[in-house]
C-alpha positions in Angstrom: -2.0 19.9 48.6 0.9 21.1 50.7 -1.5 22.1 53.5 -3.0 18.6 53.5 0.4 17.0 53.6 1.4 19.2 56.5 -1.7 18.2 58.5 -1.1 14.5 57.9 2.6 14.8 58.9 1.6 16.6 62.2 -0.7 13.7 63.2 1.3 10.8 61.9 5.1 11.4 62.4 6.0 8.0 60.9 5.2 9.3 57.4 7.5 12.3 57.5 10.1 10.6 55.2 7.4 9.3 52.8 5.8 12.6 52.0 9.0 14.4 50.9 9.9 11.4 48.7 6.5 11.5 47.0 6.8 15.3 46.5 10.3 14.8 45.0 8.9 12.2 42.6 6.2 14.6 41.5 8.6 17.4 41.0 11.0 15.2 39.0 8.1 14.0 36.8 7.0 17.6 36.2 10.5 18.6 35.3 10.8 15.7 32.8 7.6 16.7 31.1 8.7 20.3 30.9 12.0 19.2 29.2 10.2 16.9 26.8 7.8 19.6 25.8 4.2 19.0 24.6 3.3 16.0 22.4 4.0 17.1 18.8 0.9 17.3 16.5 0.7 15.5 13.2 3.2 17.1 10.8 1.7 20.1 9.1 -1.8 19.6 10.6 -4.0 22.5 11.5 -4.2 23.0 15.2 -7.5 22.1 17.0 -9.5 25.2 17.7 -7.7 27.3 15.1 -8.8 28.5 11.7 -7.2 26.5 8.9 -5.1 28.6 6.5 -6.3 29.1 3.0 -4.7 27.8 -0.2 -7.3 29.6 -2.4 -10.7 31.0 -2.0 -12.9 28.3 -0.4 -10.0 25.9 -0.2 -8.4 25.4 3.3 -5.2 23.6 4.1 -5.8 20.8 6.6 -2.3 19.4 6.8 0.3 17.1 5.3 1.9 13.8 6.4 5.1 12.0 5.3 4.2 8.9 7.5 4.1 6.6 4.4 7.5 7.8 3.1 10.1 5.0 2.5 8.1 2.5 4.5 8.1 -1.3 4.2 5.0 -3.4 4.8 4.7 -7.2 4.7 7.9 -7.5 2.7 6.9 -4.8 0.2 8.5 -1.4 -0.4 5.9 1.3 0.0 6.4 3.8 -2.8 5.3 4.6 -6.3 1.8 5.4 -5.1 0.2 6.8 -8.2 -3.6 6.7 -7.4 -5.7 7.1 -4.3 -9.4 6.2 -4.1 -11.8 6.7 -1.2 -13.8 3.6 -0.4 -16.7 5.5 1.2 -16.1 3.6 4.4 -15.1 6.1 7.1 -11.3 6.8 6.7 -10.4 3.9 4.4 -8.7 4.4 1.0 -7.1 2.2 -1.7 -3.7 3.3 -3.1 -2.3 1.8 -6.3 1.4 1.2 -7.0 2.9 1.8 -10.4 5.8 -0.1 -12.1 8.5 -0.3 -9.5 10.9 -0.5 -8.0 12.1 -3.5 -10.2 10.6 -5.2 -13.3 9.7 -8.2 -11.2 7.8 -6.2 -8.5 4.3 -7.4 -8.2 1.4 -5.0 -9.1 -0.5 -4.2 -5.9 -2.6 -1.8 -4.0 -2.5 -0.8 -0.3 -5.5 -0.4 2.0 -4.9 2.8 4.0 -6.6 4.5 6.9 -6.3 8.3 6.5 -8.3 10.2 9.2 -9.4 13.6 8.2 -11.6 15.9 10.3 -10.5 19.3 11.5 -7.0 18.3 10.3 -5.1 15.4 8.8 -4.3 12.5 11.1 -1.5 10.0 10.6 -2.0 7.7 7.5 -1.7 4.0 8.4 -1.3 0.9 6.2 -3.9 -1.8 6.9 -3.3 -4.3 4.1 -1.6 -5.0 0.8 -3.3 -6.9 -2.1 -1.6 -8.3 -5.2 -3.3 -7.8 -8.6 -3.5 -11.0 -10.6 -4.1 -11.9 -14.3 -6.7 -14.4 -15.6 -4.4 -17.3 -14.8 -3.9 -16.2 -11.2 -0.4 -15.0 -11.7 0.6 -11.6 -10.4 0.9 -8.8 -12.8 4.4 -7.3 -12.5 6.1 -4.0 -13.3 7.0 -5.4 -16.7 3.4 -5.7 -17.8 1.4 -3.4 -15.5 2.0 0.3 -14.7 -0.8 1.2 -12.3 -1.7 4.9 -12.6 -5.5 5.4 -12.1 -8.0 3.8 -9.7 -11.7 3.9 -9.2 -14.1 1.8 -7.0 -17.5 0.6 -8.3 -20.6 0.5 -6.2 -20.3 -3.3 -5.9 -16.7 -2.9 -4.5 -14.8 -3.9 -7.6 -11.6 -1.9 -8.6 -11.1 -0.3 -12.0 -7.4 0.3 -12.6 -5.7 2.0 -15.5 -2.2 1.0 -16.7 -0.2 3.2 -19.1 2.0 0.5 -20.4 -0.4 -0.5 -23.2 -2.5 1.5 -22.1 -5.3 -0.6 -20.5 -8.2 -0.3 -18.1 -8.9 -3.5 -16.1 -11.5 -4.5 -13.6 -10.5 -6.5 -10.5 -12.5 -7.8 -7.5 -11.5 -6.6 -4.0 -9.1 -9.6 -3.7 -7.2 -8.5 -6.8 -8.5 -11.1 -9.2 -8.9 -10.0 -12.8 -12.6 -9.8 -14.0 -12.3 -8.1 -17.4 -10.4 -5.8 -19.6 -12.2 -2.8 -21.1 -11.9 -2.0 -24.8 -9.5 0.9 -25.6 -9.8 2.9 -28.8 -6.9 2.3 -31.1 -5.7 5.9 -31.2 -4.8 5.8 -27.5 -2.5 2.8 -27.9 1.3 3.5 -27.7 2.8 4.1 -31.1 3.3 2.5 -33.5 0.1 0.6 -32.7 -1.6 3.9 -32.0 -0.8 7.5 -31.4 0.1 7.5 -27.7 3.5 8.4 -26.3 5.3 6.0 -24.1 4.6 6.8 -20.4 2.1 9.5 -21.5 -1.2 7.6 -21.7 -3.8 6.7 -19.1 -2.5 8.3 -15.9 -6.0 9.0 -14.6 -9.3 7.2 -13.9 -12.6 8.4 -12.3 -16.1 7.0 -11.9 -19.1 9.4 -11.8 -21.1 9.2 -8.5 -24.0 7.5 -10.3 -21.6 4.8 -11.7 -22.7 5.3 -15.3 -19.7 7.2 -16.6 -16.0 6.4 -16.3 -13.4 8.9 -17.3 -9.7 8.7 -18.2 -7.3 10.8 -20.3 -3.9 10.6 -21.9 -1.3 12.4 -19.8 0.4 13.9 -22.8 -0.7 14.7 -26.3 -1.4 12.0 -28.9 0.9 12.3 -31.9 -1.8 13.5 -34.3 -3.0 16.1 -31.8 0.3 17.7 -30.8 0.8 20.8 -28.6 0.3 24.5 -29.1 3.1 27.0 -29.8 3.4 27.7 -26.0 3.8 24.1 -25.1 0.2 23.3 -24.1 -0.7 19.7 -24.8 -4.0 19.0 -26.6 -5.5 16.2 -24.4 -8.4 13.8 -25.0 -10.7 13.1 -22.1 -12.2 9.7 -22.8 -15.7 8.9 -21.4 -16.8 5.3 -21.0 -20.5 4.5 -20.6 -21.9 1.6 -18.6 -24.1 -0.1 -21.2 -25.0 -3.2 -19.1 -24.3 -4.6 -15.7 -20.8 -3.2 -15.3 -19.9 -3.4 -19.0 -18.2 -0.1 -20.0 -17.8 0.9 -23.6 -16.0 4.0 -25.1 -18.7 6.6 -25.7 -17.2 10.2 -26.1 -14.0 12.1 -26.3 -13.5 15.7 -25.2 -10.8 18.3 -26.1 -8.9 19.4 -23.0 -6.0 21.9 -23.2 -3.4 21.5 -20.4 -1.3 24.4 -19.1 2.1 24.8 -20.8 4.5 22.1 -19.8 1.9 20.3 -17.7 0.1 17.0 -18.2 -3.1 15.4 -16.9 -2.3 13.0 -14.1 -5.7 12.5 -12.4 -9.4 13.1 -12.7 -12.2 13.3 -10.1 -15.8 13.0 -11.4 -18.1 15.3 -9.5 -21.0 14.3 -11.9 -21.3 13.1 -15.4 -20.4 16.6 -16.8 -18.4 18.2 -14.0 -14.8 17.1 -13.2 -11.7 18.0 -11.2 -8.5 17.6 -13.2 -5.1 17.4 -11.6 -2.3 18.9 -13.8 1.3 18.3 -12.9 4.7 19.1 -14.4 8.4 19.3 -13.5 11.2 21.5 -14.6 14.8 21.0 -13.6 16.0 23.8 -11.3 12.5 24.9 -10.6 10.7 21.8 -9.3 7.0 20.7 -9.6 3.9 22.6 -10.6 0.7 21.1 -9.2 -2.7 22.6 -10.1 -6.3 21.4 -9.7 -8.9 22.6 -12.2 -12.7 22.5 -12.2 -13.8 21.4 -15.7 -17.3 21.5 -17.3 -18.2 19.1 -20.0 -21.7 20.6 -20.4 -22.4 21.3 -24.0 -18.9 20.1 -25.0 -18.3 18.7 -28.5 -17.6 15.0 -28.9 -14.3 14.9 -30.8 -14.1 11.1 -31.2 -14.2 11.3 -35.0 -11.7 14.2 -35.2 -8.4 12.9 -36.6 -6.5 15.8 -35.0 -7.4 18.3 -32.3 -5.2 20.8 -34.1 -7.9 21.3 -36.7 -9.3 24.8 -37.0 -12.5 25.6 -35.1 -12.1 23.1 -32.3 -12.5 24.6 -28.9 -11.3 23.0 -25.6 -13.7 22.4 -22.7 -13.9 25.2 -20.1 -11.7 25.0 -17.0 -11.2 27.1 -13.9 -8.4 27.0 -11.4 -9.5 25.6 -8.0 -6.1 25.6 -6.3 -2.4 25.8 -7.1 -0.6 23.8 -4.5 2.3 26.2 -4.4 -0.1 28.7 -2.8 -0.7 26.5 0.3 1.4 27.1 3.4 4.5 24.9 3.6 3.7 24.2 7.3 7.1 22.9 8.1 7.4 20.6 5.1 10.9 19.7 3.8 12.0 18.6 0.4 15.1 16.7 -0.8 15.1 18.6 -4.1 14.5 22.1 -5.4 10.9 23.3 -5.1 9.3 26.8 -5.1 7.3 25.6 -2.0 8.8 22.7 0.0 5.3 21.2 0.2 5.5 20.4 -3.5 6.5 17.0 -4.9 5.4 14.7 -7.7 1.6 14.6 -6.9 -0.3 12.1 -9.0 -3.3 11.2 -6.8 -6.4 13.1 -6.2 -9.6 11.9 -4.5 -12.6 13.3 -2.6 -12.8 12.1 1.0 -15.5 12.3 3.6 -17.5 15.3 4.4 -16.1 17.6 7.1 -17.7 19.5 10.0 -19.6 22.4 8.6 -20.4 20.7 5.3 -17.1 21.1 3.5 -15.6 18.2 1.5 -12.2 16.8 2.1 -9.9 16.6 -1.0 -6.7 14.5 -0.7 -3.6 14.6 -2.8 -0.8 12.0 -2.7 2.7 12.1 -4.2 4.5 9.4 -6.1 8.2 9.2 -5.0 9.1 6.9 -7.9 11.0 4.8 -5.3 13.6 7.6 -5.4 15.6 9.0 -2.5 15.2 12.4 -4.1 11.4 12.4 -3.8 8.8 12.0 -1.0 5.6 10.0 -0.5 3.4 12.7 1.0 -0.3 13.0 1.7 -2.0 16.5 1.7 -5.5 17.2 2.9 -7.6 20.2 1.8 -11.1 21.3 2.9 -13.2 22.6 0.0 -16.4 24.6 0.4 -19.4 23.0 -1.4 -19.8 26.1 -3.6 -16.4 25.5 -5.1 -17.4 22.0 -6.2 -20.7 23.3 -7.7 
C-alpha cells in the first residue's frame, strides 16, 4: 500500500497532505486496537478450535456464565432460579423462581435464550411470566416455593413447590390448570412425614410423556438417615392415566451421599434417570454431583412404612460427574469453595444435541437472592454412551 500511495503522490502533488493524514489515522486506529486487546470470549467458554477440557470420562466442560447474576428485568429481581427446563426450541429455556426475595414476591418463570454449541454463549432473558391461581391472582412467595419444572408435549408447565409440597400444571401464560394429588406421607409434618424445605425440589418428565418423577430433597421422618448421614429418599413416579392426568404410581428407594440431598432429576427414559445431589458445609462450601440411576427391576416401596426396614435395597446409581472436578476457568466466588466454579446448583436439564452427537447438559445455581452467592450457568457436553 505504501508503494501505491507513493505513485499517486508523484502524479498528483495536491494530495501530499491527505495521504499522510490517512496513514496517521490508520496507525492510531491500529494502536488503539492493540491497547484494547482482542474481544474477550464468553466467561469460561471453551475456545473455538480447541478441545474442551474434561470434567469426567465422556463429560466435557463447555463453559460457564454469570450473565444472569444480580440482574433486574421488567421490574423483577432475577435470582432464586431453582429449576431450568429446555423447551426443545433451539436455545430457549424456562427458569423457575423460588420463594423470594420477599413474601409478597410473585411466583414467576423467565424465558431464557442460552446458546450452546462448541461452547456456552451468553444467556439472555427474553420474557417473564407470572404464575396465577384459579382465581387469576398471582401466587406469591408466601404460598409457592417453585423448585422443579417440566414441560409437557402440549407446552404446559408442570411445577413443583416444596411449601406444601404440591405439583401444579400451568399453561404457557402462567394460568393454573390443575393440582396433582400428592401422597399424604410427603406432606410437611404434622400433616405428613416431610421436613420443612426438604420436600419436592425436583421434577422430570420422561421423553414419552407418560412418567413424571419427583423426590423429597431430604429424608421423610419415618425413613430417616443412615449412620454415616446418608438420607433415605423416595423417588415418586406419577403415571399419565388419561389425557394429561397424572396419578401417583410407584415409589423407589434412593440413597443419597452423606450430607447431600436430591435437588433435581432428569428423566432419560421411564427407568433411567440423572439425579443431581447437592450439599453445603460451612468452611468447605458446596458439593455438587450428578448420578446416573437405573430403576430397572427396582422394588416399589410405596407400601413400606419405613425405608429403614431390613432387606430393602436402594436403586443402583453411578457417578457421572462431580462438578468440583471441572476446570474453574476463571470463575470467582464470594464465599469459600473447593473449586470457585461451585455454588448452590439446583437446576439440571438436557439441552440440544451438539456437533459430533454429544448432548448438552446444563446446570444453574440458585443465589437465594444473596450477595454471598452467584447465579451461574454451566454447560457440559456428554457423550451418548454416558447417557446409555
